[in-house]
DRENMAR-939127 format. One record per residue (C-alpha): chain; z, x, y; residue number from 1. Coordinates in nm, 4 decimals. Layout:
N
<rec chain="A" z="Z" x="X" y="Y" resi="NUM"/>
...
***
This chain:
316
<rec chain="A" z="0.0000" x="0.0000" y="0.0000" resi="1"/>
<rec chain="A" z="-0.0918" x="0.1301" y="0.3446" resi="2"/>
<rec chain="A" z="0.2039" x="0.0986" y="0.5789" resi="3"/>
<rec chain="A" z="0.1839" x="-0.1252" y="0.8870" resi="4"/>
<rec chain="A" z="0.4222" x="-0.1829" y="1.1765" resi="5"/>
<rec chain="A" z="0.4006" x="-0.4446" y="1.4530" resi="6"/>
<rec chain="A" z="0.6399" x="-0.4633" y="1.7498" resi="7"/>
<rec chain="A" z="0.6892" x="-0.6983" y="2.0446" resi="8"/>
<rec chain="A" z="0.8733" x="-0.6551" y="2.3727" resi="9"/>
<rec chain="A" z="0.9174" x="-1.0236" y="2.4494" resi="10"/>
<rec chain="A" z="0.7039" x="-1.3242" y="2.5409" resi="11"/>
<rec chain="A" z="0.6994" x="-1.4874" y="2.8833" resi="12"/>
<rec chain="A" z="0.5784" x="-1.3614" y="3.2160" resi="13"/>
<rec chain="A" z="0.5719" x="-0.9869" y="3.2745" resi="14"/>
<rec chain="A" z="0.5660" x="-0.9005" y="3.6445" resi="15"/>
<rec chain="A" z="0.2806" x="-0.6725" y="3.7524" resi="16"/>
<rec chain="A" z="0.5042" x="-0.3791" y="3.8420" resi="17"/>
<rec chain="A" z="0.6595" x="-0.3884" y="3.4944" resi="18"/>
<rec chain="A" z="0.3410" x="-0.4116" y="3.2879" resi="19"/>
<rec chain="A" z="0.2849" x="-0.0399" y="3.2464" resi="20"/>
<rec chain="A" z="0.6446" x="0.0239" y="3.1417" resi="21"/>
<rec chain="A" z="0.6322" x="-0.2655" y="2.8942" resi="22"/>
<rec chain="A" z="0.3079" x="-0.1373" y="2.7392" resi="23"/>
<rec chain="A" z="0.4422" x="0.2169" y="2.7147" resi="24"/>
<rec chain="A" z="0.7691" x="0.0901" y="2.5632" resi="25"/>
<rec chain="A" z="0.6084" x="-0.1079" y="2.2808" resi="26"/>
<rec chain="A" z="0.3620" x="0.1732" y="2.2076" resi="27"/>
<rec chain="A" z="0.6459" x="0.4268" y="2.1846" resi="28"/>
<rec chain="A" z="0.8432" x="0.1953" y="1.9541" resi="29"/>
<rec chain="A" z="0.5441" x="0.1345" y="1.7255" resi="30"/>
<rec chain="A" z="0.4677" x="0.5072" y="1.7011" resi="31"/>
<rec chain="A" z="0.8292" x="0.5894" y="1.6158" resi="32"/>
<rec chain="A" z="0.8451" x="0.3243" y="1.3473" resi="33"/>
<rec chain="A" z="0.5090" x="0.4291" y="1.2059" resi="34"/>
<rec chain="A" z="0.6234" x="0.7923" y="1.1963" resi="35"/>
<rec chain="A" z="0.8950" x="0.6868" y="0.9506" resi="36"/>
<rec chain="A" z="0.6534" x="0.4828" y="0.7378" resi="37"/>
<rec chain="A" z="0.3971" x="0.7650" y="0.7325" resi="38"/>
<rec chain="A" z="0.6554" x="0.9987" y="0.5792" resi="39"/>
<rec chain="A" z="0.7233" x="0.7492" y="0.3013" resi="40"/>
<rec chain="A" z="1.0231" x="0.5904" y="0.4776" resi="41"/>
<rec chain="A" z="1.1304" x="0.2307" y="0.4255" resi="42"/>
<rec chain="A" z="1.0203" x="-0.0733" y="0.6265" resi="43"/>
<rec chain="A" z="1.3889" x="-0.1313" y="0.7008" resi="44"/>
<rec chain="A" z="1.4315" x="0.2129" y="0.8597" resi="45"/>
<rec chain="A" z="1.1067" x="0.1713" y="1.0525" resi="46"/>
<rec chain="A" z="1.1944" x="-0.1650" y="1.2119" resi="47"/>
<rec chain="A" z="1.5448" x="-0.0465" y="1.2978" resi="48"/>
<rec chain="A" z="1.4098" x="0.2658" y="1.4681" resi="49"/>
<rec chain="A" z="1.1422" x="0.0705" y="1.6593" resi="50"/>
<rec chain="A" z="1.3959" x="-0.1811" y="1.7891" resi="51"/>
<rec chain="A" z="1.6482" x="0.0899" y="1.8734" resi="52"/>
<rec chain="A" z="1.3813" x="0.2597" y="2.0832" resi="53"/>
<rec chain="A" z="1.3322" x="-0.0610" y="2.2851" resi="54"/>
<rec chain="A" z="1.7075" x="-0.1276" y="2.3150" resi="55"/>
<rec chain="A" z="1.7292" x="0.2105" y="2.4888" resi="56"/>
<rec chain="A" z="1.4431" x="0.1205" y="2.7261" resi="57"/>
<rec chain="A" z="1.5566" x="-0.0669" y="3.0417" resi="58"/>
<rec chain="A" z="1.2205" x="-0.2486" y="3.0634" resi="59"/>
<rec chain="A" z="1.3359" x="-0.4868" y="2.7914" resi="60"/>
<rec chain="A" z="1.6022" x="-0.7552" y="2.7653" resi="61"/>
<rec chain="A" z="1.7923" x="-0.5850" y="2.4821" resi="62"/>
<rec chain="A" z="2.0540" x="-0.3101" y="2.4781" resi="63"/>
<rec chain="A" z="2.0354" x="-0.1316" y="2.8135" resi="64"/>
<rec chain="A" z="1.8513" x="-0.3755" y="3.0408" resi="65"/>
<rec chain="A" z="1.9980" x="-0.6935" y="2.8905" resi="66"/>
<rec chain="A" z="2.0326" x="-0.9911" y="3.1240" resi="67"/>
<rec chain="A" z="2.3801" x="-1.1042" y="3.2317" resi="68"/>
<rec chain="A" z="2.5752" x="-1.4150" y="3.1381" resi="69"/>
<rec chain="A" z="2.7344" x="-1.6497" y="3.3942" resi="70"/>
<rec chain="A" z="3.0258" x="-1.4066" y="3.4386" resi="71"/>
<rec chain="A" z="2.7982" x="-1.1100" y="3.5009" resi="72"/>
<rec chain="A" z="2.8510" x="-0.9510" y="3.1569" resi="73"/>
<rec chain="A" z="2.6087" x="-0.8338" y="2.8898" resi="74"/>
<rec chain="A" z="2.6332" x="-1.0240" y="2.5580" resi="75"/>
<rec chain="A" z="2.3760" x="-0.9266" y="2.2951" resi="76"/>
<rec chain="A" z="2.2444" x="-1.0662" y="1.9650" resi="77"/>
<rec chain="A" z="2.0535" x="-0.8864" y="1.6881" resi="78"/>
<rec chain="A" z="1.9305" x="-0.9394" y="1.3314" resi="79"/>
<rec chain="A" z="1.7741" x="-0.7275" y="1.0581" resi="80"/>
<rec chain="A" z="1.6421" x="-0.8452" y="0.7214" resi="81"/>
<rec chain="A" z="1.5213" x="-0.6773" y="0.4038" resi="82"/>
<rec chain="A" z="1.2352" x="-0.8597" y="0.2300" resi="83"/>
<rec chain="A" z="1.3094" x="-0.6945" y="-0.1038" resi="84"/>
<rec chain="A" z="1.6269" x="-0.8899" y="-0.1796" resi="85"/>
<rec chain="A" z="1.6618" x="-1.1213" y="0.1259" resi="86"/>
<rec chain="A" z="1.9681" x="-0.9287" y="0.2445" resi="87"/>
<rec chain="A" z="2.0303" x="-0.9737" y="0.6151" resi="88"/>
<rec chain="A" z="2.2809" x="-0.8668" y="0.8782" resi="89"/>
<rec chain="A" z="2.3302" x="-1.0029" y="1.2282" resi="90"/>
<rec chain="A" z="2.5638" x="-0.9821" y="1.5258" resi="91"/>
<rec chain="A" z="2.6062" x="-1.2184" y="1.8187" resi="92"/>
<rec chain="A" z="2.7717" x="-1.2036" y="2.1616" resi="93"/>
<rec chain="A" z="2.8457" x="-0.8311" y="2.1256" resi="94"/>
<rec chain="A" z="2.9402" x="-0.6163" y="2.4224" resi="95"/>
<rec chain="A" z="2.9858" x="-0.2488" y="2.5023" resi="96"/>
<rec chain="A" z="2.7615" x="-0.0982" y="2.2341" resi="97"/>
<rec chain="A" z="2.4244" x="0.0626" y="2.2989" resi="98"/>
<rec chain="A" z="2.2388" x="-0.0513" y="1.9872" resi="99"/>
<rec chain="A" z="2.3273" x="-0.3933" y="1.8413" resi="100"/>
<rec chain="A" z="2.0521" x="-0.3487" y="1.5796" resi="101"/>
<rec chain="A" z="2.2479" x="-0.0609" y="1.4227" resi="102"/>
<rec chain="A" z="2.5567" x="-0.2802" y="1.4044" resi="103"/>
<rec chain="A" z="2.3526" x="-0.5621" y="1.2456" resi="104"/>
<rec chain="A" z="2.2376" x="-0.3230" y="0.9749" resi="105"/>
<rec chain="A" z="2.5968" x="-0.2139" y="0.9101" resi="106"/>
<rec chain="A" z="2.6954" x="-0.5803" y="0.8706" resi="107"/>
<rec chain="A" z="2.4194" x="-0.6136" y="0.6091" resi="108"/>
<rec chain="A" z="2.5120" x="-0.2969" y="0.4187" resi="109"/>
<rec chain="A" z="2.8898" x="-0.2698" y="0.4578" resi="110"/>
<rec chain="A" z="3.0141" x="-0.6303" y="0.4400" resi="111"/>
<rec chain="A" z="2.9667" x="-0.9346" y="0.2184" resi="112"/>
<rec chain="A" z="2.8776" x="-1.1356" y="0.5281" resi="113"/>
<rec chain="A" z="2.5575" x="-1.1889" y="0.7209" resi="114"/>
<rec chain="A" z="2.6683" x="-1.2618" y="1.0775" resi="115"/>
<rec chain="A" z="2.9616" x="-1.1310" y="1.2787" resi="116"/>
<rec chain="A" z="3.0321" x="-1.2538" y="1.6292" resi="117"/>
<rec chain="A" z="3.2035" x="-1.1416" y="1.9488" resi="118"/>
<rec chain="A" z="3.5576" x="-1.0108" y="1.8830" resi="119"/>
<rec chain="A" z="3.5066" x="-0.9856" y="1.5067" resi="120"/>
<rec chain="A" z="3.1904" x="-0.7834" y="1.5575" resi="121"/>
<rec chain="A" z="3.3791" x="-0.5640" y="1.8040" resi="122"/>
<rec chain="A" z="3.6566" x="-0.4924" y="1.5501" resi="123"/>
<rec chain="A" z="3.3974" x="-0.4195" y="1.2801" resi="124"/>
<rec chain="A" z="3.2122" x="-0.1797" y="1.5128" resi="125"/>
<rec chain="A" z="3.5391" x="0.0061" y="1.5737" resi="126"/>
<rec chain="A" z="3.6105" x="0.0226" y="1.2001" resi="127"/>
<rec chain="A" z="3.2622" x="0.1663" y="1.1409" resi="128"/>
<rec chain="A" z="3.3067" x="0.4283" y="1.4117" resi="129"/>
<rec chain="A" z="3.0296" x="0.2854" y="1.6318" resi="130"/>
<rec chain="A" z="3.0832" x="0.4414" y="1.9755" resi="131"/>
<rec chain="A" z="3.1832" x="0.2067" y="2.2540" resi="132"/>
<rec chain="A" z="3.0266" x="0.2435" y="2.5943" resi="133"/>
<rec chain="A" z="3.1393" x="0.0854" y="2.9221" resi="134"/>
<rec chain="A" z="2.9652" x="-0.2514" y="2.9696" resi="135"/>
<rec chain="A" z="2.8494" x="-0.1306" y="3.3117" resi="136"/>
<rec chain="A" z="2.6257" x="0.1271" y="3.1430" resi="137"/>
<rec chain="A" z="2.4113" x="-0.1503" y="2.9946" resi="138"/>
<rec chain="A" z="2.3599" x="-0.3236" y="3.3292" resi="139"/>
<rec chain="A" z="2.0498" x="-0.2356" y="3.5283" resi="140"/>
<rec chain="A" z="2.0064" x="-0.3013" y="3.8992" resi="141"/>
<rec chain="A" z="1.7363" x="-0.5535" y="3.8113" resi="142"/>
<rec chain="A" z="1.9672" x="-0.7538" y="3.5840" resi="143"/>
<rec chain="A" z="2.2391" x="-0.7583" y="3.8502" resi="144"/>
<rec chain="A" z="1.9932" x="-0.8744" y="4.1193" resi="145"/>
<rec chain="A" z="1.8634" x="-1.1512" y="3.8956" resi="146"/>
<rec chain="A" z="2.2182" x="-1.2647" y="3.8151" resi="147"/>
<rec chain="A" z="2.3068" x="-1.2825" y="4.1858" resi="148"/>
<rec chain="A" z="1.9887" x="-1.4772" y="4.2671" resi="149"/>
<rec chain="A" z="2.0659" x="-1.7278" y="3.9931" resi="150"/>
<rec chain="A" z="2.4093" x="-1.7898" y="4.1452" resi="151"/>
<rec chain="A" z="2.2568" x="-1.9050" y="4.4739" resi="152"/>
<rec chain="A" z="2.2809" x="-2.2838" y="4.5211" resi="153"/>
<rec chain="A" z="1.9044" x="-2.3363" y="4.5551" resi="154"/>
<rec chain="A" z="1.8088" x="-2.0994" y="4.2733" resi="155"/>
<rec chain="A" z="1.5967" x="-2.2011" y="3.9767" resi="156"/>
<rec chain="A" z="1.7201" x="-2.0039" y="3.6734" resi="157"/>
<rec chain="A" z="1.4258" x="-2.1419" y="3.4731" resi="158"/>
<rec chain="A" z="1.1902" x="-1.9426" y="3.6943" resi="159"/>
<rec chain="A" z="1.3737" x="-1.6219" y="3.6127" resi="160"/>
<rec chain="A" z="1.3877" x="-1.6939" y="3.2407" resi="161"/>
<rec chain="A" z="1.0135" x="-1.6376" y="3.2203" resi="162"/>
<rec chain="A" z="1.0373" x="-1.2621" y="3.2617" resi="163"/>
<rec chain="A" z="1.2470" x="-1.1963" y="2.9541" resi="164"/>
<rec chain="A" z="1.1959" x="-0.9347" y="2.6887" resi="165"/>
<rec chain="A" z="1.3620" x="-0.9944" y="2.3530" resi="166"/>
<rec chain="A" z="1.2387" x="-0.7112" y="2.1285" resi="167"/>
<rec chain="A" z="1.1378" x="-0.7126" y="1.7645" resi="168"/>
<rec chain="A" z="0.9559" x="-0.5324" y="1.4857" resi="169"/>
<rec chain="A" z="0.8092" x="-0.6138" y="1.1442" resi="170"/>
<rec chain="A" z="0.6762" x="-0.3671" y="0.8896" resi="171"/>
<rec chain="A" z="0.5461" x="-0.3188" y="0.5384" resi="172"/>
<rec chain="A" z="0.6006" x="0.0194" y="0.3740" resi="173"/>
<rec chain="A" z="0.4016" x="0.2144" y="0.1149" resi="174"/>
<rec chain="A" z="0.5964" x="0.0436" y="-0.1659" resi="175"/>
<rec chain="A" z="0.5063" x="-0.3036" y="-0.0390" resi="176"/>
<rec chain="A" z="0.8521" x="-0.3886" y="0.0948" resi="177"/>
<rec chain="A" z="0.8689" x="-0.5827" y="0.4219" resi="178"/>
<rec chain="A" z="1.1438" x="-0.6003" y="0.6844" resi="179"/>
<rec chain="A" z="1.2071" x="-0.7509" y="1.0261" resi="180"/>
<rec chain="A" z="1.4410" x="-0.6726" y="1.3151" resi="181"/>
<rec chain="A" z="1.5020" x="-0.8563" y="1.6440" resi="182"/>
<rec chain="A" z="1.7385" x="-0.7821" y="1.9348" resi="183"/>
<rec chain="A" z="1.8077" x="-0.9525" y="2.2690" resi="184"/>
<rec chain="A" z="2.0333" x="-0.9894" y="2.5690" resi="185"/>
<rec chain="A" z="1.9636" x="-1.3643" y="2.5625" resi="186"/>
<rec chain="A" z="1.9179" x="-1.5947" y="2.8614" resi="187"/>
<rec chain="A" z="2.0006" x="-1.5103" y="3.2219" resi="188"/>
<rec chain="A" z="2.3267" x="-1.6688" y="3.3466" resi="189"/>
<rec chain="A" z="2.3888" x="-1.8248" y="3.0029" resi="190"/>
<rec chain="A" z="2.7288" x="-1.9724" y="2.9196" resi="191"/>
<rec chain="A" z="2.9759" x="-1.7199" y="2.7821" resi="192"/>
<rec chain="A" z="2.9485" x="-1.7164" y="2.4026" resi="193"/>
<rec chain="A" z="2.5962" x="-1.8664" y="2.3915" resi="194"/>
<rec chain="A" z="2.4107" x="-1.7575" y="2.0787" resi="195"/>
<rec chain="A" z="2.0344" x="-1.8044" y="2.0692" resi="196"/>
<rec chain="A" z="1.7770" x="-1.7839" y="1.7948" resi="197"/>
<rec chain="A" z="1.7782" x="-1.4066" y="1.7528" resi="198"/>
<rec chain="A" z="2.0906" x="-1.3792" y="1.5366" resi="199"/>
<rec chain="A" z="2.0013" x="-1.6848" y="1.3264" resi="200"/>
<rec chain="A" z="1.8221" x="-1.6106" y="0.9996" resi="201"/>
<rec chain="A" z="1.4928" x="-1.7999" y="0.9824" resi="202"/>
<rec chain="A" z="1.4754" x="-1.8452" y="1.3579" resi="203"/>
<rec chain="A" z="1.4868" x="-1.4998" y="1.5200" resi="204"/>
<rec chain="A" z="1.3337" x="-1.3351" y="1.2161" resi="205"/>
<rec chain="A" z="1.2713" x="-1.3597" y="0.8435" resi="206"/>
<rec chain="A" z="1.1434" x="-1.1215" y="0.5777" resi="207"/>
<rec chain="A" z="1.0469" x="-1.1923" y="0.2173" resi="208"/>
<rec chain="A" z="0.8345" x="-0.9586" y="0.0029" resi="209"/>
<rec chain="A" z="0.6721" x="-1.2638" y="-0.1556" resi="210"/>
<rec chain="A" z="0.5071" x="-1.3690" y="0.1703" resi="211"/>
<rec chain="A" z="0.5743" x="-1.1337" y="0.4624" resi="212"/>
<rec chain="A" z="0.7912" x="-1.0776" y="0.7685" resi="213"/>
<rec chain="A" z="0.8070" x="-1.2160" y="1.1204" resi="214"/>
<rec chain="A" z="1.0056" x="-1.1632" y="1.4410" resi="215"/>
<rec chain="A" z="1.0107" x="-1.4209" y="1.7209" resi="216"/>
<rec chain="A" z="1.0632" x="-1.4299" y="2.0969" resi="217"/>
<rec chain="A" z="1.0646" x="-1.7043" y="2.3563" resi="218"/>
<rec chain="A" z="1.2844" x="-2.0056" y="2.4317" resi="219"/>
<rec chain="A" z="1.5676" x="-1.9627" y="2.1820" resi="220"/>
<rec chain="A" z="1.6824" x="-2.3213" y="2.1624" resi="221"/>
<rec chain="A" z="1.3259" x="-2.4381" y="2.0867" resi="222"/>
<rec chain="A" z="1.2814" x="-2.1658" y="1.8247" resi="223"/>
<rec chain="A" z="1.6020" x="-2.2782" y="1.6520" resi="224"/>
<rec chain="A" z="1.4936" x="-2.6425" y="1.6453" resi="225"/>
<rec chain="A" z="1.1824" x="-2.5626" y="1.4428" resi="226"/>
<rec chain="A" z="1.3228" x="-2.2568" y="1.2549" resi="227"/>
<rec chain="A" z="1.0139" x="-2.0736" y="1.3748" resi="228"/>
<rec chain="A" z="1.0230" x="-1.7508" y="1.1713" resi="229"/>
<rec chain="A" z="1.0651" x="-1.9303" y="0.8395" resi="230"/>
<rec chain="A" z="0.8079" x="-2.1925" y="0.9388" resi="231"/>
<rec chain="A" z="0.5425" x="-1.9212" y="0.9835" resi="232"/>
<rec chain="A" z="0.6164" x="-1.7774" y="0.6380" resi="233"/>
<rec chain="A" z="0.5979" x="-2.1286" y="0.4924" resi="234"/>
<rec chain="A" z="0.2463" x="-2.1644" y="0.6355" resi="235"/>
<rec chain="A" z="0.1505" x="-1.8264" y="0.4865" resi="236"/>
<rec chain="A" z="0.2863" x="-1.9396" y="0.1502" resi="237"/>
<rec chain="A" z="0.0431" x="-2.2331" y="0.1774" resi="238"/>
<rec chain="A" z="-0.2401" x="-1.9801" y="0.2031" resi="239"/>
<rec chain="A" z="-0.2870" x="-1.9429" y="0.5792" resi="240"/>
<rec chain="A" z="-0.3594" x="-1.6005" y="0.7336" resi="241"/>
<rec chain="A" z="-0.0874" x="-1.4469" y="0.9564" resi="242"/>
<rec chain="A" z="-0.2843" x="-1.5372" y="1.2702" resi="243"/>
<rec chain="A" z="-0.3478" x="-1.9010" y="1.1754" resi="244"/>
<rec chain="A" z="0.0085" x="-1.9430" y="1.0427" resi="245"/>
<rec chain="A" z="0.1494" x="-1.8058" y="1.3701" resi="246"/>
<rec chain="A" z="-0.0736" x="-2.0263" y="1.5870" resi="247"/>
<rec chain="A" z="0.0023" x="-2.3355" y="1.3777" resi="248"/>
<rec chain="A" z="0.3788" x="-2.2825" y="1.4074" resi="249"/>
<rec chain="A" z="0.3641" x="-2.2045" y="1.7808" resi="250"/>
<rec chain="A" z="0.1503" x="-2.5156" y="1.8399" resi="251"/>
<rec chain="A" z="0.4013" x="-2.7262" y="1.6485" resi="252"/>
<rec chain="A" z="0.6909" x="-2.5893" y="1.8577" resi="253"/>
<rec chain="A" z="0.5008" x="-2.6648" y="2.1781" resi="254"/>
<rec chain="A" z="0.4003" x="-3.0206" y="2.0872" resi="255"/>
<rec chain="A" z="0.7232" x="-3.1160" y="1.9067" resi="256"/>
<rec chain="A" z="0.9884" x="-2.9749" y="2.1421" resi="257"/>
<rec chain="A" z="0.7924" x="-2.8375" y="2.4397" resi="258"/>
<rec chain="A" z="0.8922" x="-2.4782" y="2.3642" resi="259"/>
<rec chain="A" z="0.6890" x="-2.1649" y="2.4328" resi="260"/>
<rec chain="A" z="0.7213" x="-1.8303" y="2.2590" resi="261"/>
<rec chain="A" z="0.5582" x="-1.5466" y="2.0727" resi="262"/>
<rec chain="A" z="0.5639" x="-1.3970" y="1.7241" resi="263"/>
<rec chain="A" z="0.4613" x="-1.0891" y="1.5323" resi="264"/>
<rec chain="A" z="0.3752" x="-1.1183" y="1.1657" resi="265"/>
<rec chain="A" z="0.2806" x="-0.8999" y="0.8708" resi="266"/>
<rec chain="A" z="0.1988" x="-1.0485" y="0.5296" resi="267"/>
<rec chain="A" z="0.2505" x="-0.9006" y="0.1843" resi="268"/>
<rec chain="A" z="-0.1023" x="-0.7539" y="0.1838" resi="269"/>
<rec chain="A" z="-0.0578" x="-0.5761" y="0.5165" resi="270"/>
<rec chain="A" z="-0.2537" x="-0.8182" y="0.7381" resi="271"/>
<rec chain="A" z="-0.0863" x="-0.8596" y="1.0763" resi="272"/>
<rec chain="A" z="-0.0862" x="-1.0794" y="1.3865" resi="273"/>
<rec chain="A" z="0.0689" x="-1.0835" y="1.7350" resi="274"/>
<rec chain="A" z="0.0377" x="-1.4326" y="1.8869" resi="275"/>
<rec chain="A" z="0.1971" x="-1.6131" y="2.1810" resi="276"/>
<rec chain="A" z="0.1847" x="-1.9436" y="2.3710" resi="277"/>
<rec chain="A" z="0.3361" x="-1.7954" y="2.6886" resi="278"/>
<rec chain="A" z="0.1341" x="-1.6244" y="2.9606" resi="279"/>
<rec chain="A" z="0.2021" x="-1.2779" y="2.8189" resi="280"/>
<rec chain="A" z="0.3729" x="-1.0827" y="2.5407" resi="281"/>
<rec chain="A" z="0.3846" x="-0.7052" y="2.5141" resi="282"/>
<rec chain="A" z="0.2978" x="-0.5957" y="2.1599" resi="283"/>
<rec chain="A" z="0.1739" x="-0.2942" y="1.9655" resi="284"/>
<rec chain="A" z="0.0781" x="-0.2272" y="1.6055" resi="285"/>
<rec chain="A" z="-0.0221" x="0.0697" y="1.3942" resi="286"/>
<rec chain="A" z="-0.2320" x="0.0375" y="1.0791" resi="287"/>
<rec chain="A" z="-0.4657" x="0.2930" y="0.9161" resi="288"/>
<rec chain="A" z="-0.3588" x="0.5506" y="1.1788" resi="289"/>
<rec chain="A" z="-0.4991" x="0.3258" y="1.4540" resi="290"/>
<rec chain="A" z="-0.2798" x="0.1998" y="1.7362" resi="291"/>
<rec chain="A" z="-0.3585" x="-0.1375" y="1.8969" resi="292"/>
<rec chain="A" z="-0.1642" x="-0.2825" y="2.1894" resi="293"/>
<rec chain="A" z="-0.1794" x="-0.5385" y="2.4699" resi="294"/>
<rec chain="A" z="0.0013" x="-0.7844" y="2.6963" resi="295"/>
<rec chain="A" z="-0.2471" x="-1.0579" y="2.7932" resi="296"/>
<rec chain="A" z="-0.4194" x="-1.3035" y="2.5591" resi="297"/>
<rec chain="A" z="-0.7348" x="-1.1373" y="2.4315" resi="298"/>
<rec chain="A" z="-0.6286" x="-0.7915" y="2.5548" resi="299"/>
<rec chain="A" z="-0.6460" x="-0.5252" y="2.2851" resi="300"/>
<rec chain="A" z="-0.6591" x="-0.1514" y="2.3479" resi="301"/>
<rec chain="A" z="-0.7186" x="0.0837" y="2.0559" resi="302"/>
<rec chain="A" z="-0.6406" x="0.4539" y="2.0157" resi="303"/>
<rec chain="A" z="-0.6005" x="0.6847" y="1.7215" resi="304"/>
<rec chain="A" z="-0.2380" x="0.7681" y="1.6456" resi="305"/>
<rec chain="A" z="-0.3055" x="1.1368" y="1.7187" resi="306"/>
<rec chain="A" z="-0.4481" x="1.0515" y="2.0600" resi="307"/>
<rec chain="A" z="-0.1571" x="0.8164" y="2.1332" resi="308"/>
<rec chain="A" z="0.1013" x="1.0770" y="2.0320" resi="309"/>
<rec chain="A" z="-0.0688" x="1.3350" y="2.2553" resi="310"/>
<rec chain="A" z="-0.0635" x="1.1047" y="2.5592" resi="311"/>
<rec chain="A" z="0.2953" x="1.0057" y="2.4700" resi="312"/>
<rec chain="A" z="0.3933" x="1.3713" y="2.4995" resi="313"/>
<rec chain="A" z="0.2177" x="1.3964" y="2.8359" resi="314"/>
<rec chain="A" z="0.3782" x="1.0752" y="2.9594" resi="315"/>
<rec chain="A" z="0.1843" x="0.7576" y="2.8682" resi="316"/>
***
């Protein structure tokens, strides 16, 4: 099996001045994940590394760069899933750690549970020796400005929700195993303790070697209502291609509950798709040593991996 990785940096509206950074961020993440796959590494390691790369990039709403809740704090959700045995680990409403995706994987591998939240996740992180960082370190100037604007009496938080960047990755490795990972800072000015789709298995992501893997982004509450990630895999199990399955599920979410979003998909034969019903979604994929990436509908740039790695070294 030829390995494939697909990543997304969130669906919605990406402001002009942030487009270049978003493209560069998803390309970097895809190349890092593919580097692991190319050396015979697992899909699980590849998706974790790709998502970690984007959590560390302030262009995205995950890790450093996460949006703030109503109290001006960062609360993050993440999930990871192994298609081989359907094992999954997730965390929700976590604070003061740089990489929630790493903690989600520890939940999967070191506990009998699948989802730890808030204080419990915090205690588990301490027990696992995950370093704590001051919450302030995760807050960017942009997130603080947005939070303040949303507090103004005539503000429209919905307008600001459009420029969000949940991050995710799906992959298939040389042994045919699939995996998914998704991480987010959630919604701007959300209620304290709000958990969206990301941490919920079947909504924020799903991976099953029998059909494939998917990671979702968009309006969390809508995604949860239709269990979007699992719905896409259901359509693939009925024989649809990743692209048609993704479009069918996104159309259903839009017509049934009025929700917009985006998804990345890889099936068990290594076919992939990156589809969205929002204005934009930053995405990148690597297959057969070819990198493809874009933001707008119909936009698709292609480079060889060698060329992409060279320009990565020179600064994208």
